[in-house]
C-alpha positions, 0 to 999 in steps of 0.5 A, spaced: 663 514 633 657 509 631 657 502 633 659 499 626 666 502 625 668 501 632 666 494 631 670 494 624 676 497 627 676 492 633 675 486 629 681 489 624 686 490 630 684 483 633 685 479 626 692 483 626 694 481 633 692 473 631 696 473 625 702 476 629 701 471 634 700 465 629 706 467 625 710 467 632 708 461 635 707 457 629 714 454 629 712 452 636 705 450 636 703 446 630 695 448 631 693 444 625 696 437 627 693 437 634 693 430 638 686 428 637 685 430 630 682 425 625 687 423 619 686 417 615 690 414 609 688 409 605 692 408 599 692 414 595 686 417 599 687 422 605 682 424 609 683 429 615 678 432 620 681 437 625 676 436 630 681 438 636 683 444 633 676 446 631 674 445 639 680 449 641 679 455 636 672 455 638 673 456 645 678 461 644 674 465 640 668 464 645 673 467 650 674 473 646 667 474 645 665 474 652 671 479 654 669 483 648 662 484 651 665 487 657 668 493 653 662 494 648 656 494 653 
């Protein structure tokens, strides 16, 4: 099998797994509202920047990429 179809299959399976985990743990872990995320409300203007959520997602995806590198040498 070529590298591209294998990569697409693994990416699809990974997205399904992440979606199931997110749906299951979404009740317990509020990923979009972690402590440290910036939320400003002034009058009828709301600004929200999930900086800590972005950092957590970046670390998790980096770990997944690092582990996937072992399998696709």
